[in-house]
C-alpha positions as CSV (number, residue, x, y, z in Angstrom):
1,M,-6.5,8.4,-29.0
2,V,-5.8,4.7,-28.4
3,L,-5.7,3.9,-32.1
4,C,-3.2,6.7,-32.8
5,Q,-0.9,5.5,-30.0
6,I,-0.9,2.0,-31.4
7,Q,-0.2,3.2,-35.0
8,R,2.7,5.4,-33.7
9,G,4.4,2.3,-32.4
10,F,4.4,0.6,-35.7
11,V,7.6,0.7,-37.7
12,L,7.4,0.4,-41.5
13,A,9.1,-2.7,-42.8
14,E,11.3,-1.1,-45.4
15,V,11.2,2.6,-44.6
16,S,13.1,4.6,-42.0
17,T,12.5,8.3,-41.2
18,S,15.5,10.5,-41.1
19,P,16.3,11.9,-37.6
20,S,17.1,15.3,-39.3
21,S,13.5,15.3,-40.6
22,E,12.2,14.8,-37.1
23,H,14.4,17.6,-35.8
24,R,13.3,20.0,-38.5
25,V,9.6,19.4,-37.8
26,S,10.0,19.7,-34.1
27,A,11.9,23.0,-34.5
28,G,9.4,24.3,-37.0
29,I,6.2,23.7,-35.0
30,S,7.4,24.0,-31.4
31,G,5.2,26.5,-29.5
32,L,3.0,27.2,-32.5
33,E,-0.7,27.3,-31.8
34,S,-3.8,28.2,-33.7
35,P,-6.1,29.7,-31.0
36,N,-9.2,29.5,-33.3
37,R,-8.8,25.8,-34.1
38,G,-7.1,24.5,-30.9
39,L,-4.2,22.8,-32.7
40,T,-0.8,22.6,-31.0
41,A,2.4,20.8,-31.7
42,E,1.8,18.5,-28.7
43,D,-1.4,17.0,-30.0
44,L,-0.6,17.0,-33.7
45,K,-1.2,13.6,-35.2
46,I,-2.4,13.5,-38.8
47,D,-4.0,10.9,-41.0
48,L,-2.5,10.2,-44.4
49,V,-4.8,9.3,-47.3
50,I,-4.2,8.5,-51.0
51,W,-6.6,7.3,-53.7
52,T,-5.3,4.8,-56.2
53,L,-6.1,2.8,-59.4
54,N,-3.5,0.5,-61.0
55,A,-0.7,2.4,-59.3
56,G,1.9,-0.3,-59.4
57,A,4.3,1.6,-61.6
58,T,4.7,4.5,-59.2
59,L,3.1,3.7,-55.8
60,E,6.2,2.3,-54.1
61,R,8.3,5.3,-54.9
62,C,5.4,7.5,-53.9
63,L,4.8,5.9,-50.5
64,L,8.6,5.7,-49.7
65,S,8.9,9.4,-50.4
66,I,5.9,10.1,-48.0
67,A,7.6,8.1,-45.3
68,K,10.8,10.1,-45.6
69,A,9.0,13.4,-45.5
70,V,6.4,12.8,-42.7
71,P,7.8,11.7,-39.4
72,E,6.5,8.5,-37.9
73,S,5.7,10.4,-34.7
74,A,3.2,12.6,-36.5
75,V,1.2,9.9,-38.2
76,C,-2.0,8.4,-36.9
77,H,-3.4,6.3,-39.7
78,R,-2.5,5.6,-43.3
79,Y,-5.4,4.9,-45.7
80,V,-5.3,3.8,-49.4
81,I,-8.7,4.0,-51.0
82,D,-8.3,1.8,-54.1
83,G,-10.6,1.9,-57.0
84,G,-10.3,-1.8,-57.9
85,S,-6.7,-2.1,-59.1
86,A,-5.8,-5.1,-61.2
87,D,-2.1,-4.8,-60.6
88,A,0.1,-5.0,-57.5
89,T,-1.2,-1.8,-55.9
90,R,-2.8,-3.4,-52.9
91,E,0.2,-5.6,-52.2
92,I,2.6,-2.7,-52.4
93,A,0.5,-0.5,-50.0
94,E,0.0,-3.2,-47.4
95,R,3.7,-4.2,-47.5
96,L,4.6,-0.6,-46.7
97,G,2.2,-0.3,-43.8
98,W,-0.9,1.3,-45.3
99,N,-4.5,0.2,-44.7
100,V,-6.1,-0.6,-48.0
101,V,-9.9,0.1,-48.3
102,T,-11.8,-0.8,-51.4
103,A,-13.6,2.2,-52.9
104,K,-17.4,2.1,-52.9
105,Q,-17.3,4.1,-56.1
106,R,-14.4,4.7,-58.5
107,G,-13.3,8.3,-59.2
108,I,-11.2,10.9,-57.5
109,P,-14.0,12.8,-55.6
110,F,-15.7,9.6,-54.5
111,Q,-12.5,8.0,-53.3
112,A,-11.4,11.2,-51.6
113,N,-14.7,11.6,-49.8
114,Q,-14.6,8.0,-48.6
115,A,-11.1,8.7,-47.3
116,L,-12.4,11.9,-45.6
117,E,-15.0,9.8,-43.8
118,L,-12.2,7.7,-42.3
119,V,-10.1,10.6,-41.1
120,D,-10.3,11.2,-37.3
121,T,-7.6,13.7,-36.8
122,P,-7.9,17.5,-36.9
123,V,-5.4,17.7,-39.8
124,Y,-4.9,15.3,-42.6
125,A,-2.8,15.0,-45.7
126,S,-3.8,13.8,-49.2
127,F,-1.6,12.5,-52.0
128,E,-2.0,11.0,-55.4
129,Q,-0.2,7.9,-56.7
130,D,2.2,9.7,-59.0
131,I,3.8,12.1,-56.5
132,G,7.4,11.9,-55.2
133,L,7.2,14.0,-52.1
134,N,9.8,16.6,-51.3
135,P,11.7,15.5,-48.2
136,D,11.1,19.0,-46.6
137,W,7.4,19.0,-47.4
138,F,5.9,18.3,-44.0
139,A,8.5,20.3,-42.1
140,M,7.9,23.4,-44.2
141,L,4.1,23.2,-44.7
142,I,2.8,22.3,-41.3
143,P,3.9,25.6,-39.7
144,R,2.1,27.5,-42.5
145,L,-1.1,25.7,-41.7
146,L,-1.0,25.9,-37.9
147,S,0.2,29.5,-37.7
148,S,-2.7,30.9,-39.9
149,P,-6.2,30.3,-38.4
150,K,-8.0,31.2,-41.6
151,T,-5.9,28.9,-43.8
152,A,-7.8,25.6,-44.6
153,V,-5.3,24.1,-47.0
154,V,-1.6,24.3,-47.7
155,Q,0.3,22.5,-50.5
156,G,3.5,22.6,-52.5
157,L,4.1,22.7,-56.2
158,R,5.0,19.7,-58.4
159,A,7.3,19.3,-61.4
160,A,7.4,16.5,-63.9
161,S,10.0,13.7,-63.5
162,G,10.5,10.8,-66.0
163,S,9.9,12.4,-69.4
164,K,12.8,14.6,-70.5
165,Y,10.5,16.9,-72.4
166,L,8.1,17.4,-69.5
167,E,11.0,17.8,-67.1
168,A,12.5,20.6,-69.3
169,I,9.1,22.4,-69.6
170,D,8.2,22.2,-65.9
171,G,11.7,22.9,-64.7
172,Y,11.9,26.1,-66.8
173,G,8.6,27.3,-65.3
174,V,9.8,26.6,-61.7
175,R,13.3,28.2,-62.2
176,H,11.9,31.4,-63.8
177,G,8.9,31.8,-61.5
178,L,6.4,31.3,-64.4
179,I,4.0,29.0,-62.4
180,P,0.6,30.8,-62.4
181,R,-0.4,32.2,-59.0
182,W,-3.8,30.5,-59.2
183,I,-2.3,27.0,-59.5
184,Y,-3.6,24.3,-57.1
185,S,-4.0,20.5,-56.8
186,I,-4.9,17.8,-54.3
187,D,-1.9,15.6,-54.6
188,N,0.3,17.0,-51.9
189,N,-1.9,18.8,-49.4
190,L,-2.5,19.4,-45.7
191,Y,-6.0,20.2,-44.6
192,R,-8.0,21.3,-41.6
193,T,-10.4,18.3,-41.4
194,D,-13.5,20.1,-39.9
195,V,-13.2,22.9,-42.5
196,I,-13.2,20.5,-45.4
197,R,-16.2,18.7,-44.0
198,S,-18.0,22.0,-43.4
199,V,-18.0,22.8,-47.2
200,G,-19.1,19.3,-48.1
201,G,-15.8,17.7,-49.0
202,Y,-14.8,17.1,-52.6
203,P,-17.6,18.0,-55.0
204,P,-18.5,14.7,-56.8
205,D,-20.1,16.1,-60.0
206,C,-16.9,16.5,-61.9
207,A,-14.1,14.1,-61.3
208,V,-11.3,16.0,-63.0
209,S,-12.0,19.3,-61.3
210,A,-12.9,18.3,-57.8
211,D,-9.9,20.3,-56.5
212,G,-11.0,23.6,-58.2
213,A,-14.6,23.2,-57.2
214,M,-13.7,22.6,-53.5
215,R,-11.2,25.5,-53.6
216,N,-13.9,27.8,-54.7
217,N,-16.2,26.6,-52.0
218,L,-13.6,27.3,-49.4
219,L,-12.8,30.8,-50.8
220,R,-16.5,31.7,-50.8
221,K,-16.6,30.9,-47.1
222,G,-13.6,33.1,-46.4
223,W,-11.0,30.4,-46.1
224,N,-7.5,30.5,-47.7
225,W,-5.8,27.9,-49.8
226,K,-2.0,28.5,-49.7
227,V,0.5,27.2,-52.2
228,C,4.1,27.1,-50.9
229,R,6.0,27.7,-54.2
230,E,9.5,26.9,-52.7
231,I,8.5,23.3,-52.0
232,V,8.5,21.4,-55.2
233,S,7.8,17.7,-55.3
234,L,8.2,15.3,-58.2
235,H,5.3,14.4,-60.5
236,Y,6.0,11.1,-62.1
237,R,5.4,11.3,-65.9
238,D,7.2,8.7,-67.9
239,S,5.9,9.5,-71.3
240,F,5.3,12.8,-73.1
241,V,2.8,11.1,-75.4
242,K,0.8,9.7,-72.5
243,H,0.7,13.2,-71.0
244,L,-0.7,14.6,-74.3
245,R,-3.4,11.9,-74.2
246,H,-4.2,12.9,-70.6
247,V,-4.6,16.5,-71.6
248,V,-7.1,15.5,-74.3
249,I,-9.1,13.3,-72.0
250,Q,-9.2,15.9,-69.3
251,S,-10.2,18.8,-71.5
252,A,-12.2,17.3,-74.3
253,E,-13.8,14.0,-73.2
254,H,-14.8,14.8,-69.7
255,K,-17.4,17.3,-68.6
256,V,-14.9,19.6,-67.0
257,L,-15.3,22.8,-65.1
258,W,-14.0,25.4,-67.5
259,E,-11.8,27.6,-65.5
260,T,-11.4,31.3,-66.4
261,Y,-8.7,33.5,-64.9
262,P,-9.8,37.1,-64.6
263,E,-6.2,38.2,-63.7
264,Y,-4.8,36.6,-66.9
265,R,-5.7,39.2,-69.4
266,I,-6.3,38.5,-73.1
267,P,-3.2,40.6,-74.1
268,D,-1.1,38.5,-71.7
269,K,-2.4,35.3,-73.3
270,L,-1.7,36.6,-76.8
271,A,1.8,37.7,-75.8
272,R,2.5,34.3,-74.4
273,F,1.3,32.6,-77.5
274,V,3.5,34.8,-79.8
275,A,6.5,34.2,-77.6
276,T,6.1,30.4,-77.8
277,P,9.0,29.8,-80.3
278,L,11.4,31.9,-78.2
279,T,10.3,30.2,-74.9
280,S,10.7,26.8,-76.6
281,A,14.2,27.7,-77.6
282,K,15.2,28.8,-74.1
283,M,13.7,25.6,-72.6
284,A,15.6,23.5,-75.1
285,S,18.9,25.3,-74.5
286,E,18.7,25.3,-70.6
287,A,17.8,21.6,-70.6
288,H,20.2,20.6,-73.4
289,T,17.2,18.8,-75.0
290,P,16.7,20.0,-78.6
291,G,13.4,18.1,-78.9
292,V,11.7,20.5,-76.5
293,F,11.8,23.2,-79.2
294,F,9.0,21.2,-80.9
295,A,7.5,19.5,-77.8
296,Y,6.4,22.6,-76.0
297,P,4.5,24.2,-78.9
298,L,2.9,20.8,-79.6
299,L,1.8,20.6,-75.9
300,R,0.3,24.1,-76.1
301,A,-1.5,23.3,-79.3
302,V,-3.0,20.1,-78.0
303,R,-4.3,22.0,-74.9
304,I,-5.9,24.7,-77.0
305,F,-7.3,22.3,-79.5
306,S,-8.8,19.9,-77.0
307,R,-10.5,22.7,-75.1
308,V,-12.0,24.2,-78.2
309,V,-13.3,20.7,-79.2
310,G,-14.6,20.2,-75.7
311,S,-16.4,23.5,-75.6
312,L,-18.1,22.9,-78.9
313,S,-19.1,19.3,-78.1
314,K,-20.2,19.7,-74.4
315,Q,-21.9,22.2,-72.2
316,Y,-19.4,23.6,-69.7
317,R,-20.0,25.4,-66.4
318,F,-17.8,28.5,-66.1
319,I,-16.1,29.1,-62.8
320,E,-13.7,31.8,-62.0
321,V,-10.5,30.8,-60.3
322,R,-8.7,33.6,-58.6
323,S,-5.2,33.7,-57.2
324,Q,-4.4,34.4,-53.5
325,P,-1.4,36.4,-52.2
């Protein structure tokens, strides 16, 4: 592709890719081939997409982390689909070598589908504006995608960075293997482009649960969505109070897809609830942050309360979300 050849020759103004990262990727995907999809290491060029809205506070850190994790030689295009930011989002993205496109309609599924329309590579990656990508993300994830013909999506985990309370809570879950097996997101993912298009892309009828709805569509068609739990990226969260507000908005104010987890039995939920004080104490002790003893129960209470209020005030659609091995 001529366009990809031109893009590969472009060097970001303020970002350099580590040679060791190039070596790890080369070693990881050399010789790998997915017979069913025709993807090989030799023709692997991917498009990078990100959707934004007033991302000035985190975008530069985010894009610099992507540049360190994804080798220049593997990148075809970089697209930012912006929802009409009033801050420096556009300027930051353009300065770091990304093509900024104004969204036709604001909202995650609408901006994500517009990005999908622009993608012209067999594999693409999506990110959100508050992610600090793990430097080993691409080197570790691309072999998982290419070596498994029935895998449509691979991603890593994320853990909060910025708020000492959220860092303590997420860090405890990662260290002790307590992240639910059904966890998923669309903020640090690699996809098979044709497969995502074949299921209609990102369902537009519920902005805050487009990821879960698309995942279910893929699973119904026999595709896999793999989460690599050993690759943990940063999730920029600078305020515990802002996060509580986000939880309320997501669960109570929007018409969300209510997700039920058949493998998460009622006795297990009750046991977790009863153990909350002990868990809070462990979190506070390990993080040397006494306030977490009160912050974690508060976060859980807000989640429960907002969902109850939301379920009483709106009509939810119930969708099962099952884990994969």
